[in-house]
FITORKE-781844 format. One record per atom (N, C-alpha, C, CB): atom name; x, y, z; residue number from 1. Coordinates in Angstrom, 2 decimals, decimal comma. Each point is the difference from the previous one (the first is absolute). Glycine has a CB too. Layout:
BEGIN
<nuba at="CA" east="X" north="Y" up="Z" i="NUM"/>
...
//
This chain:
BEGIN
<nuba at="N" east="-43,93" north="-53,33" up="50,56" i="1"/>
<nuba at="CA" east="-0,61" north="0,00" up="0,71" i="1"/>
<nuba at="C" east="-1,30" north="0,72" up="-1,00" i="1"/>
<nuba at="CB" east="1,95" north="-0,21" up="2,21" i="1"/>
<nuba at="N" east="-2,99" north="-0,83" up="-2,08" i="2"/>
<nuba at="CA" east="-1,34" north="-0,12" up="-0,93" i="2"/>
<nuba at="C" east="-1,19" north="0,10" up="0,99" i="2"/>
<nuba at="CB" east="1,10" north="-1,63" up="-1,89" i="2"/>
<nuba at="N" east="-2,30" north="1,82" up="1,08" i="3"/>
<nuba at="CA" east="-0,96" north="0,05" up="0,75" i="3"/>
<nuba at="C" east="-0,68" north="-1,73" up="-0,25" i="3"/>
<nuba at="CB" east="-0,25" north="3,13" up="-0,18" i="3"/>
<nuba at="N" east="-0,75" north="-3,63" up="1,40" i="4"/>
<nuba at="CA" east="0,22" north="-0,99" up="0,11" i="4"/>
<nuba at="C" east="-1,56" north="-0,46" up="-0,13" i="4"/>
<nuba at="CB" east="2,42" north="0,24" up="1,22" i="4"/>
<nuba at="N" east="-3,42" north="-0,38" up="-2,09" i="5"/>
<nuba at="CA" east="-1,46" north="-0,10" up="-0,26" i="5"/>
<nuba at="C" east="-0,63" north="-1,16" up="0,41" i="5"/>
<nuba at="CB" east="0,34" north="1,29" up="-1,74" i="5"/>
<nuba at="N" east="-1,25" north="-1,08" up="2,17" i="6"/>
<nuba at="CA" east="-0,72" north="-1,17" up="1,34" i="6"/>
<nuba at="C" east="-1,22" north="-0,78" up="-1,47" i="6"/>
<nuba at="CB" east="-0,14" north="2,10" up="3,52" i="6"/>
<nuba at="N" east="-0,33" north="-1,10" up="-4,87" i="7"/>
<nuba at="CA" east="-0,95" north="-0,68" up="-0,29" i="7"/>
<nuba at="C" east="-1,55" north="0,74" up="0,24" i="7"/>
<nuba at="CB" east="1,81" north="-1,93" up="0,49" i="7"/>
<nuba at="N" east="-1,39" north="2,69" up="0,99" i="8"/>
<nuba at="CA" east="-1,57" north="0,02" up="-0,09" i="8"/>
<nuba at="C" east="-0,68" north="0,41" up="-1,05" i="8"/>
<nuba at="CB" east="0,14" north="0,32" up="1,94" i="8"/>
<nuba at="N" east="0,05" north="0,70" up="-3,08" i="9"/>
<nuba at="CA" east="-1,22" north="-0,01" up="-0,53" i="9"/>
<nuba at="C" east="-0,51" north="2,05" up="0,20" i="9"/>
<nuba at="CB" east="-0,55" north="-3,46" up="0,85" i="9"/>
<nuba at="N" east="0,96" north="4,17" up="0,94" i="10"/>
<nuba at="CA" east="-0,44" north="0,54" up="0,33" i="10"/>
<nuba at="C" east="0,35" north="1,55" up="-1,13" i="10"/>
<nuba at="CB" east="-0,15" north="-1,86" up="2,44" i="10"/>
<nuba at="N" east="1,26" north="1,86" up="-2,99" i="11"/>
<nuba at="CA" east="0,55" north="1,27" up="-0,41" i="11"/>
<nuba at="C" east="-0,64" north="-0,17" up="-0,88" i="11"/>
<nuba at="CB" east="1,99" north="0,55" up="0,71" i="11"/>
<nuba at="N" east="-2,74" north="-1,16" up="-1,94" i="12"/>
<nuba at="CA" east="-0,93" north="-0,58" up="-1,00" i="12"/>
<nuba at="C" east="-0,94" north="0,52" up="0,18" i="12"/>
<nuba at="CB" east="0,68" north="-1,76" up="-0,25" i="12"/>
<nuba at="N" east="-1,58" north="1,35" up="1,46" i="13"/>
<nuba at="CA" east="-1,30" north="0,36" up="0,23" i="13"/>
<nuba at="C" east="0,08" north="1,67" up="0,63" i="13"/>
<nuba at="CB" east="-0,76" north="-2,86" up="0,43" i="13"/>
<nuba at="N" east="1,44" north="3,48" up="-0,61" i="14"/>
<nuba at="CA" east="-0,19" north="1,50" up="0,99" i="14"/>
<nuba at="C" east="0,64" north="0,73" up="-1,31" i="14"/>
<nuba at="CB" east="0,49" north="-0,50" up="3,22" i="14"/>
<nuba at="N" east="-0,45" north="0,30" up="-5,23" i="15"/>
<nuba at="CA" east="0,30" north="1,30" up="-0,56" i="15"/>
<nuba at="C" east="0,08" north="1,57" up="0,66" i="15"/>
<nuba at="CB" east="-0,96" north="-1,55" up="-1,55" i="15"/>
<nuba at="N" east="-0,52" north="1,43" up="2,03" i="16"/>
<nuba at="CA" east="-0,95" north="1,39" up="-0,01" i="16"/>
<nuba at="C" east="1,30" north="0,45" up="1,60" i="16"/>
<nuba at="CB" east="-3,85" north="-0,79" up="-1,18" i="16"/>
<nuba at="N" east="4,40" north="0,18" up="1,37" i="17"/>
<nuba at="CA" east="1,21" north="0,35" up="1,24" i="17"/>
<nuba at="C" east="1,18" north="-0,06" up="-0,80" i="17"/>
<nuba at="CB" east="-1,01" north="-1,13" up="2,23" i="17"/>
<nuba at="N" east="1,84" north="1,21" up="-3,17" i="18"/>
<nuba at="CA" east="0,31" north="-0,44" up="-0,37" i="18"/>
<nuba at="C" east="0,71" north="1,23" up="-0,92" i="18"/>
<nuba at="CB" east="-1,43" north="-2,17" up="0,81" i="18"/>
<nuba at="N" east="0,88" north="3,28" up="-0,67" i="19"/>
<nuba at="CA" east="-0,14" north="1,18" up="-1,10" i="19"/>
<nuba at="C" east="0,51" north="-0,36" up="-1,34" i="19"/>
<nuba at="CB" east="0,28" north="1,65" up="1,75" i="19"/>
<nuba at="N" east="-0,45" north="-1,07" up="-2,50" i="20"/>
<nuba at="CA" east="-0,41" north="0,42" up="-1,62" i="20"/>
<nuba at="C" east="0,67" north="-1,06" up="-1,11" i="20"/>
<nuba at="CB" east="0,02" north="2,77" up="0,70" i="20"/>
<nuba at="N" east="1,47" north="-2,77" up="0,03" i="21"/>
<nuba at="CA" east="1,01" north="-1,04" up="-1,04" i="21"/>
<nuba at="C" east="-1,20" north="-1,33" up="-0,32" i="21"/>
<nuba at="CB" east="3,02" north="0,55" up="1,41" i="21"/>
<nuba at="N" east="-3,23" north="-0,96" up="-0,50" i="22"/>
<nuba at="CA" east="-1,11" north="-0,73" up="0,06" i="22"/>
<nuba at="C" east="-1,01" north="-0,29" up="-0,83" i="22"/>
<nuba at="CB" east="0,57" north="0,59" up="1,56" i="22"/>
<nuba at="N" east="-1,21" north="0,06" up="-1,42" i="23"/>
<nuba at="CA" east="-1,57" north="1,01" up="-0,28" i="23"/>
<nuba at="C" east="-0,75" north="-1,19" up="-1,57" i="23"/>
<nuba at="CB" east="1,37" north="3,73" up="0,73" i="23"/>
<nuba at="N" east="0,49" north="-4,22" up="-1,54" i="24"/>
<nuba at="CA" east="-1,04" north="-0,74" up="-1,41" i="24"/>
<nuba at="C" east="-0,21" north="-0,70" up="0,42" i="24"/>
<nuba at="CB" east="0,49" north="0,24" up="-1,79" i="24"/>
<nuba at="N" east="-0,19" north="-1,61" up="2,33" i="25"/>
<nuba at="CA" east="0,07" north="-1,28" up="0,89" i="25"/>
<nuba at="C" east="-1,64" north="-0,07" up="0,75" i="25"/>
<nuba at="CB" east="3,10" north="0,25" up="0,58" i="25"/>
<nuba at="N" east="-3,44" north="0,87" up="-0,29" i="26"/>
<nuba at="CA" east="-0,98" north="-0,47" up="1,14" i="26"/>
<nuba at="C" east="-1,55" north="-0,49" up="-1,07" i="26"/>
<nuba at="CB" east="1,21" north="2,13" up="2,45" i="26"/>
<nuba at="N" east="-1,73" north="-2,59" up="-2,12" i="27"/>
<nuba at="CA" east="-1,45" north="-1,24" up="-0,68" i="27"/>
<nuba at="C" east="-1,21" north="1,09" up="0,20" i="27"/>
<nuba at="CB" east="0,74" north="-3,01" up="1,11" i="27"/>
<nuba at="N" east="-0,61" north="4,04" up="-0,17" i="28"/>
<nuba at="CA" east="-0,88" north="1,58" up="-0,17" i="28"/>
<nuba at="C" east="-0,69" north="-0,66" up="2,10" i="28"/>
<nuba at="CB" east="-1,29" north="0,77" up="-4,31" i="28"/>
<nuba at="N" east="2,00" north="-1,86" up="4,65" i="29"/>
<nuba at="CA" east="-0,83" north="0,29" up="1,56" i="29"/>
<nuba at="C" east="1,50" north="-0,07" up="1,08" i="29"/>
<nuba at="CB" east="-3,02" north="-1,61" up="-0,55" i="29"/>
<nuba at="N" east="4,15" north="2,00" up="-0,39" i="30"/>
<nuba at="CA" east="1,28" north="-0,10" up="1,58" i="30"/>
<nuba at="C" east="1,25" north="-1,15" up="-0,42" i="30"/>
<nuba at="CB" east="-2,29" north="0,25" up="2,33" i="30"/>
<nuba at="N" east="1,61" north="-1,49" up="-3,00" i="31"/>
<nuba at="CA" east="1,30" north="-0,87" up="-0,34" i="31"/>
<nuba at="C" east="-0,13" north="0,20" up="-1,48" i="31"/>
<nuba at="CB" east="0,14" north="-1,94" up="2,00" i="31"/>
<nuba at="N" east="1,10" north="0,96" up="-1,81" i="32"/>
<nuba at="CA" east="0,48" north="0,30" up="-1,25" i="32"/>
<nuba at="C" east="-0,18" north="-1,33" up="-0,95" i="32"/>
<nuba at="CB" east="1,69" north="1,82" up="1,10" i="32"/>
<nuba at="N" east="-1,93" north="-1,67" up="-2,21" i="33"/>
<nuba at="CA" east="-0,72" north="-0,65" up="-1,02" i="33"/>
<nuba at="C" east="0,38" north="-1,19" up="-0,64" i="33"/>
<nuba at="CB" east="-0,54" north="1,97" up="-0,23" i="33"/>
<nuba at="N" east="2,48" north="-2,72" up="1,21" i="34"/>
<nuba at="CA" east="0,38" north="-0,63" up="-0,82" i="34"/>
<nuba at="C" east="0,05" north="-0,54" up="1,72" i="34"/>
<nuba at="CB" east="1,02" north="0,87" up="-3,01" i="34"/>
<nuba at="N" east="-1,80" north="-0,25" up="3,58" i="35"/>
<nuba at="CA" east="0,31" north="-1,64" up="1,48" i="35"/>
<nuba at="C" east="-0,89" north="-1,07" up="0,54" i="35"/>
<nuba at="CB" east="1,14" north="1,58" up="1,06" i="35"/>
<nuba at="N" east="-0,83" north="-2,49" up="-0,73" i="36"/>
<nuba at="CA" east="-0,90" north="-1,07" up="-0,68" i="36"/>
<nuba at="C" east="-0,99" north="-0,22" up="1,62" i="36"/>
<nuba at="CB" east="2,10" north="-1,51" up="-2,38" i="36"/>
<nuba at="N" east="-2,58" north="1,35" up="2,74" i="37"/>
<nuba at="CA" east="-1,28" north="0,65" up="1,11" i="37"/>
<nuba at="C" east="-0,31" north="-1,33" up="0,73" i="37"/>
<nuba at="CB" east="-1,40" north="2,08" up="-1,59" i="37"/>
<nuba at="N" east="1,88" north="-3,04" up="1,43" i="38"/>
<nuba at="CA" east="0,04" north="-1,43" up="0,33" i="38"/>
<nuba at="C" east="0,87" north="-0,66" up="0,79" i="38"/>
<nuba at="CB" east="-0,80" north="0,04" up="-1,73" i="38"/>
<nuba at="N" east="2,59" north="-0,05" up="1,05" i="39"/>
<nuba at="CA" east="0,45" north="0,26" up="0,90" i="39"/>
<nuba at="C" east="1,44" north="1,37" up="0,16" i="39"/>
<nuba at="CB" east="-1,27" north="-2,67" up="0,10" i="39"/>
<nuba at="N" east="0,50" north="4,27" up="-0,59" i="40"/>
<nuba at="CA" east="0,91" north="1,00" up="0,44" i="40"/>
<nuba at="C" east="1,58" north="-0,31" up="-0,88" i="40"/>
<nuba at="CB" east="-1,47" north="0,16" up="2,69" i="40"/>
<nuba at="N" east="1,60" north="-0,57" up="-3,74" i="41"/>
<nuba at="CA" east="1,26" north="0,08" up="-0,67" i="41"/>
<nuba at="C" east="-0,23" north="0,84" up="-1,20" i="41"/>
<nuba at="CB" east="0,80" north="-2,22" up="0,84" i="41"/>
<nuba at="N" east="0,03" north="2,18" up="-1,74" i="42"/>
<nuba at="CA" east="0,27" north="0,87" up="-0,88" i="42"/>
<nuba at="C" east="-0,85" north="-0,93" up="-1,20" i="42"/>
<nuba at="CB" east="2,56" north="1,31" up="1,05" i="42"/>
<nuba at="N" east="-3,09" north="-1,07" up="-1,85" i="43"/>
<nuba at="CA" east="-0,33" north="-0,09" up="-1,38" i="43"/>
<nuba at="C" east="1,01" north="-0,80" up="-0,60" i="43"/>
<nuba at="CB" east="-1,13" north="2,10" up="-0,06" i="43"/>
<nuba at="N" east="1,36" north="-0,58" up="-0,58" i="44"/>
<nuba at="CA" east="1,25" north="0,14" up="-1,05" i="44"/>
<nuba at="C" east="2,13" north="0,30" up="1,13" i="44"/>
<nuba at="CB" east="-2,84" north="1,74" up="-2,39" i="44"/>
<nuba at="N" east="2,29" north="-2,70" up="3,14" i="45"/>
<nuba at="CA" east="1,08" north="0,14" up="0,72" i="45"/>
<nuba at="C" east="2,12" north="0,65" up="-0,55" i="45"/>
<nuba at="CB" east="-2,33" north="-2,14" up="1,02" i="45"/>
<nuba at="N" east="2,22" north="0,95" up="-1,76" i="46"/>
<nuba at="CA" east="0,90" north="0,12" up="-1,28" i="46"/>
<nuba at="C" east="0,25" north="0,77" up="-0,68" i="46"/>
<nuba at="CB" east="-0,40" north="-1,28" up="-0,06" i="46"/>
<nuba at="N" east="-0,88" north="1,92" up="-0,50" i="47"/>
<nuba at="CA" east="-0,50" north="1,48" up="-1,03" i="47"/>
<nuba at="C" east="0,24" north="1,10" up="0,79" i="47"/>
<nuba at="CB" east="-1,99" north="-0,94" up="-1,26" i="47"/>
<nuba at="N" east="1,84" north="1,36" up="2,69" i="48"/>
<nuba at="CA" east="-0,70" north="1,17" up="1,16" i="48"/>
<nuba at="C" east="0,68" north="1,00" up="-0,62" i="48"/>
<nuba at="CB" east="-0,34" north="-1,07" up="2,47" i="48"/>
<nuba at="N" east="-0,83" north="2,04" up="-2,44" i="49"/>
<nuba at="CA" east="0,89" north="1,24" up="-0,62" i="49"/>
<nuba at="C" east="1,35" north="0,31" up="0,66" i="49"/>
<nuba at="CB" east="-2,17" north="1,05" up="-0,57" i="49"/>
<nuba at="N" east="3,04" north="-0,35" up="0,91" i="50"/>
<nuba at="CA" east="1,48" north="0,19" up="0,17" i="50"/>
<nuba at="C" east="-0,06" north="0,88" up="1,52" i="50"/>
<nuba at="CB" east="0,84" north="0,08" up="-3,01" i="50"/>
<nuba at="N" east="-2,23" north="0,53" up="2,86" i="51"/>
<nuba at="CA" east="-0,94" north="0,52" up="1,52" i="51"/>
<nuba at="C" east="0,16" north="-0,64" up="0,51" i="51"/>
<nuba at="CB" east="-1,51" north="0,84" up="-0,23" i="51"/>
<nuba at="N" east="0,97" north="-1,78" up="0,19" i="52"/>
<nuba at="CA" east="-0,37" north="-1,24" up="1,09" i="52"/>
<nuba at="C" east="1,98" north="-0,76" up="0,37" i="52"/>
<nuba at="CB" east="-3,48" north="-0,88" up="-1,56" i="52"/>
<nuba at="N" east="4,19" north="0,82" up="1,21" i="53"/>
<nuba at="CA" east="1,27" north="-0,47" up="0,44" i="53"/>
<nuba at="C" east="0,59" north="1,29" up="0,65" i="53"/>
<nuba at="CB" east="0,32" north="-1,92" up="-1,89" i="53"/>
<nuba at="N" east="-0,04" north="1,60" up="3,18" i="54"/>
<nuba at="CA" east="0,68" north="0,79" up="0,68" i="54"/>
<nuba at="C" east="0,95" north="0,02" up="-0,06" i="54"/>
<nuba at="CB" east="-1,05" north="0,01" up="0,91" i="54"/>
<nuba at="N" east="2,23" north="-0,61" up="-1,26" i="55"/>
<nuba at="CA" east="0,86" north="-0,07" up="-0,04" i="55"/>
<nuba at="C" east="0,59" north="0,93" up="-1,57" i="55"/>
<nuba at="CB" east="-0,50" north="-2,25" up="1,91" i="55"/>
<nuba at="N" east="0,14" north="2,24" up="-2,71" i="56"/>
<nuba at="CA" east="-0,02" north="-0,24" up="-1,59" i="56"/>
<nuba at="C" east="-0,77" north="1,91" up="0,21" i="56"/>
<nuba at="CB" east="-0,56" north="-3,79" up="-1,10" i="56"/>
<nuba at="N" east="-0,33" north="3,37" up="1,32" i="57"/>
<nuba at="CA" east="-0,99" north="0,78" up="0,20" i="57"/>
<nuba at="C" east="0,75" north="1,66" up="1,05" i="57"/>
<nuba at="CB" east="-1,99" north="-2,81" up="-0,23" i="57"/>
<nuba at="N" east="2,58" north="2,53" up="0,64" i="58"/>
<nuba at="CA" east="0,84" north="1,53" up="1,36" i="58"/>
<nuba at="C" east="0,75" north="0,48" up="-1,80" i="58"/>
<nuba at="CB" east="1,30" north="-1,34" up="3,97" i="58"/>
<nuba at="N" east="-0,46" north="0,80" up="-4,53" i="59"/>
<nuba at="CA" east="0,64" north="0,62" up="-0,55" i="59"/>
<nuba at="C" east="-0,06" north="0,48" up="-1,52" i="59"/>
<nuba at="CB" east="0,85" north="-0,99" up="1,83" i="59"/>
<nuba at="N" east="-2,10" north="0,86" up="-1,68" i="60"/>
<nuba at="CA" east="-1,40" north="0,73" up="-0,49" i="60"/>
<nuba at="C" east="-0,83" north="1,50" up="-0,08" i="60"/>
<nuba at="CB" east="0,09" north="-2,07" up="0,74" i="60"/>
<nuba at="N" east="-0,01" north="1,40" up="0,36" i="61"/>
<nuba at="CA" east="-0,58" north="1,07" up="0,48" i="61"/>
<nuba at="C" east="0,00" north="0,79" up="1,80" i="61"/>
<nuba at="CB" east="-1,23" north="-1,22" up="-2,24" i="61"/>
<nuba at="N" east="1,68" north="0,73" up="2,33" i="62"/>
<nuba at="CA" east="0,82" north="0,68" up="1,59" i="62"/>
<nuba at="C" east="1,57" north="-0,26" up="0,01" i="62"/>
<nuba at="CB" east="-2,21" north="-0,65" up="1,63" i="62"/>
<nuba at="N" east="3,13" north="1,24" up="-2,66" i="63"/>
<nuba at="CA" east="0,98" north="-0,36" up="0,25" i="63"/>
<nuba at="C" east="1,32" north="1,19" up="0,61" i="63"/>
<nuba at="CB" east="-1,17" north="-1,89" up="-1,75" i="63"/>
<nuba at="N" east="-0,25" north="3,13" up="2,01" i="64"/>
<nuba at="CA" east="0,51" north="0,85" up="0,56" i="64"/>
<nuba at="C" east="-0,21" north="-0,20" up="1,32" i="64"/>
<nuba at="CB" east="-0,10" north="1,26" up="-1,78" i="64"/>
<nuba at="N" east="-0,82" north="-1,62" up="3,10" i="65"/>
<nuba at="CA" east="0,48" north="-1,10" up="1,05" i="65"/>
<nuba at="C" east="1,14" north="-0,64" up="-0,23" i="65"/>
<nuba at="CB" east="-2,03" north="-0,41" up="0,39" i="65"/>
<nuba at="N" east="2,83" north="0,51" up="0,93" i="66"/>
<nuba at="CA" east="0,59" north="-1,31" up="-0,07" i="66"/>
<nuba at="C" east="-0,77" north="-1,17" up="0,09" i="66"/>
<nuba at="CB" east="1,64" north="1,05" up="0,82" i="66"/>
<nuba at="N" east="-0,93" north="-2,15" up="-0,90" i="67"/>
<nuba at="CA" east="-0,49" north="-1,25" up="0,02" i="67"/>
<nuba at="C" east="-0,88" north="-0,78" up="1,89" i="67"/>
<nuba at="CB" east="2,42" north="-0,03" up="-2,48" i="67"/>
<nuba at="N" east="-1,21" north="0,21" up="2,67" i="68"/>
<nuba at="CA" east="-0,08" north="-0,15" up="1,23" i="68"/>
<nuba at="C" east="-1,44" north="0,48" up="1,09" i="68"/>
<nuba at="CB" east="2,61" north="0,15" up="-0,83" i="68"/>
<nuba at="N" east="-2,87" north="0,74" up="0,69" i="69"/>
<nuba at="CA" east="-1,06" north="1,31" up="0,13" i="69"/>
<nuba at="C" east="-1,49" north="-0,64" up="-1,17" i="69"/>
<nuba at="CB" east="2,54" north="2,58" up="0,35" i="69"/>
<nuba at="N" east="-2,47" north="-2,39" up="-1,00" i="70"/>
<nuba at="CA" east="-0,65" north="-0,68" up="-0,78" i="70"/>
<nuba at="C" east="-0,77" north="-1,65" up="-0,11" i="70"/>
<nuba at="CB" east="1,52" north="1,85" up="-0,60" i="70"/>
<nuba at="N" east="-0,46" north="-2,49" up="1,43" i="71"/>
<nuba at="CA" east="-0,66" north="-1,53" up="0,17" i="71"/>
<nuba at="C" east="-0,70" north="0,52" up="1,76" i="71"/>
<nuba at="CB" east="2,31" north="-2,27" up="-1,79" i="71"/>
<nuba at="N" east="-1,89" north="2,84" up="2,27" i="72"/>
<nuba at="CA" east="-0,45" north="-0,02" up="1,47" i="72"/>
<nuba at="C" east="-1,47" north="1,06" up="-0,11" i="72"/>
<nuba at="CB" east="2,92" north="-0,36" up="1,31" i="72"/>
<nuba at="N" east="-2,91" north="1,25" up="-2,29" i="73"/>
<nuba at="CA" east="-1,41" north="0,30" up="-0,41" i="73"/>
<nuba at="C" east="-1,03" north="-1,03" up="-0,56" i="73"/>
<nuba at="CB" east="1,13" north="1,96" up="-0,40" i="73"/>
<nuba at="N" east="-0,23" north="-2,64" up="-0,38" i="74"/>
<nuba at="CA" east="-1,04" north="-1,01" up="0,07" i="74"/>
<nuba at="C" east="-0,80" north="-0,81" up="0,33" i="74"/>
<nuba at="CB" east="0,80" north="0,51" up="-0,48" i="74"/>
<nuba at="N" east="0,30" north="-1,75" up="1,72" i="75"/>
<nuba at="CA" east="0,04" north="-0,78" up="1,16" i="75"/>
<nuba at="C" east="-1,06" north="1,25" up="0,70" i="75"/>
<nuba at="CB" east="2,82" north="-1,62" up="0,03" i="75"/>
<nuba at="N" east="-2,76" north="2,86" up="0,13" i="76"/>
<nuba at="CA" east="-1,01" north="0,51" up="1,04" i="76"/>
<nuba at="C" east="-1,49" north="0,35" up="-0,49" i="76"/>
<nuba at="CB" east="2,08" north="0,96" up="1,12" i="76"/>
<nuba at="N" east="-2,40" north="-0,95" up="-3,08" i="77"/>
<nuba at="CA" east="-0,78" north="-0,01" up="-0,21" i="77"/>
<nuba at="C" east="-0,97" north="-1,09" up="0,25" i="77"/>
<nuba at="CB" east="1,20" north="1,44" up="-0,99" i="77"/>
<nuba at="N" east="-0,04" north="-2,77" up="0,51" i="78"/>
<nuba at="CA" east="-0,82" north="-0,99" up="0,46" i="78"/>
<nuba at="C" east="-0,14" north="-0,48" up="1,01" i="78"/>
<nuba at="CB" east="0,19" north="-0,25" up="-1,44" i="78"/>
<nuba at="N" east="0,29" north="0,47" up="2,56" i="79"/>
<nuba at="CA" east="-0,47" north="-0,24" up="1,53" i="79"/>
<nuba at="C" east="-1,75" north="1,36" up="-0,15" i="79"/>
<nuba at="CB" east="3,62" north="-0,63" up="1,72" i="79"/>
<nuba at="N" east="-3,08" north="1,29" up="-2,02" i="80"/>
<nuba at="CA" east="-0,88" north="1,07" up="-0,18" i="80"/>
<nuba at="C" east="-1,92" north="-0,90" up="-0,84" i="80"/>
<nuba at="CB" east="3,06" north="2,21" up="-0,47" i="80"/>
<nuba at="N" east="-2,55" north="-3,01" up="-0,36" i="81"/>
<nuba at="CA" east="-1,15" north="-0,10" up="-0,52" i="81"/>
<nuba at="C" east="-0,93" north="-1,13" up="0,70" i="81"/>
<nuba at="CB" east="1,17" north="0,95" up="-2,08" i="81"/>
<nuba at="N" east="0,21" north="-1,55" up="2,75" i="82"/>
<nuba at="CA" east="-0,81" north="-1,87" up="0,84" i="82"/>
<nuba at="C" east="-0,77" north="0,74" up="1,16" i="82"/>
<nuba at="CB" east="2,36" north="-2,39" up="-0,12" i="82"/>
<nuba at="N" east="-1,74" north="3,33" up="0,75" i="83"/>
<nuba at="CA" east="-0,44" north="0,98" up="0,79" i="83"/>
<nuba at="C" east="-1,50" north="0,55" up="-0,31" i="83"/>
<nuba at="CB" east="2,48" north="0,48" up="0,22" i="83"/>
<nuba at="N" east="-2,47" north="0,31" up="-0,96" i="84"/>
<nuba at="CA" east="-1,72" north="0,24" up="-1,32" i="84"/>
<nuba at="C" east="-1,23" north="-1,20" up="0,45" i="84"/>
<nuba at="CB" east="1,78" north="0,59" up="-2,82" i="84"/>
<nuba at="N" east="-1,26" north="-1,60" up="2,28" i="85"/>
<nuba at="CA" east="-0,18" north="-1,23" up="-0,31" i="85"/>
<nuba at="C" east="-0,30" north="-1,38" up="0,72" i="85"/>
<nuba at="CB" east="1,13" north="1,30" up="-1,21" i="85"/>
<nuba at="N" east="-0,77" north="-0,84" up="2,76" i="86"/>
<nuba at="CA" east="0,51" north="-0,51" up="1,09" i="86"/>
<nuba at="C" east="-0,11" north="-1,29" up="-0,46" i="86"/>
<nuba at="CB" east="-0,49" north="1,63" up="1,73" i="86"/>
<nuba at="N" east="1,99" north="-1,71" up="-1,55" i="87"/>
<nuba at="CA" east="0,84" north="-1,05" up="-0,61" i="87"/>
<nuba at="C" east="1,05" north="-0,35" up="0,72" i="87"/>
<nuba at="CB" east="-0,59" north="0,66" up="-1,93" i="87"/>
<nuba at="N" east="1,56" north="-1,85" up="2,84" i="88"/>
<nuba at="CA" east="1,25" north="0,11" up="-0,21" i="88"/>
<nuba at="C" east="0,62" north="0,12" up="-0,49" i="88"/>
<nuba at="CB" east="-0,23" north="-0,40" up="0,60" i="88"/>
<nuba at="N" east="2,15" north="0,42" up="-0,17" i="89"/>
<nuba at="CA" east="0,62" north="0,15" up="-0,91" i="89"/>
<nuba at="C" east="0,37" north="-1,87" up="-1,50" i="89"/>
<nuba at="CB" east="0,91" north="2,61" up="2,50" i="89"/>
<nuba at="N" east="-1,57" north="-3,87" up="-2,02" i="90"/>
<nuba at="CA" east="-0,24" north="-0,86" up="-0,43" i="90"/>
<nuba at="C" east="-1,12" north="0,03" up="-1,04" i="90"/>
<nuba at="CB" east="1,07" north="-0,67" up="1,92" i="90"/>
<nuba at="N" east="-2,44" north="2,42" up="-2,21" i="91"/>
<nuba at="CA" east="-0,45" north="-0,23" up="-0,79" i="91"/>
<nuba at="C" east="-1,09" north="-0,45" up="0,71" i="91"/>
<nuba at="CB" east="1,72" north="-0,12" up="-1,52" i="91"/>
<nuba at="N" east="-2,59" north="-0,50" up="3,09" i="92"/>
<nuba at="CA" east="-0,62" north="-1,24" up="0,47" i="92"/>
<nuba at="C" east="-0,86" north="1,33" up="0,51" i="92"/>
<nuba at="CB" east="1,71" north="-2,69" up="0,59" i="92"/>
<nuba at="N" east="-2,89" north="2,37" up="-0,54" i="93"/>
<nuba at="CA" east="-1,15" north="1,36" up="0,38" i="93"/>
<nuba at="C" east="-0,37" north="-0,24" up="1,27" i="93"/>
<nuba at="CB" east="-1,14" north="0,38" up="-2,20" i="93"/>
<nuba at="N" east="1,23" north="1,12" up="2,48" i="94"/>
<nuba at="CA" east="0,51" north="0,05" up="1,56" i="94"/>
<nuba at="C" east="-2,08" north="0,23" up="0,55" i="94"/>
<nuba at="CB" east="3,69" north="1,73" up="-0,08" i="94"/>
<nuba at="N" east="-4,61" north="-0,83" up="-0,50" i="95"/>
<nuba at="CA" east="-0,58" north="-0,21" up="0,15" i="95"/>
<nuba at="C" east="-1,20" north="-0,44" up="-1,25" i="95"/>
<nuba at="CB" east="1,32" north="1,09" up="2,01" i="95"/>
//
């Protein structure tokens, strides 16, 4: 079981909603300083911080939560961001 990211970039555009853990990545407007806004992809993907790696980050930052619950919460958060930003599950704008 793993998280299937569709690379919409909304988590990287919503750091203020993601909590203190990601505050050091904020470019000042709530967006990750490493997000390429032209394609919504991480400009340092291969060297991105551990906290941005779902599976590996879980082991360090959230080991007290059962992995299945962690994945469920991650998926729920992703879905909520899409609702907030007005996108469907495939990243297409609804508004």
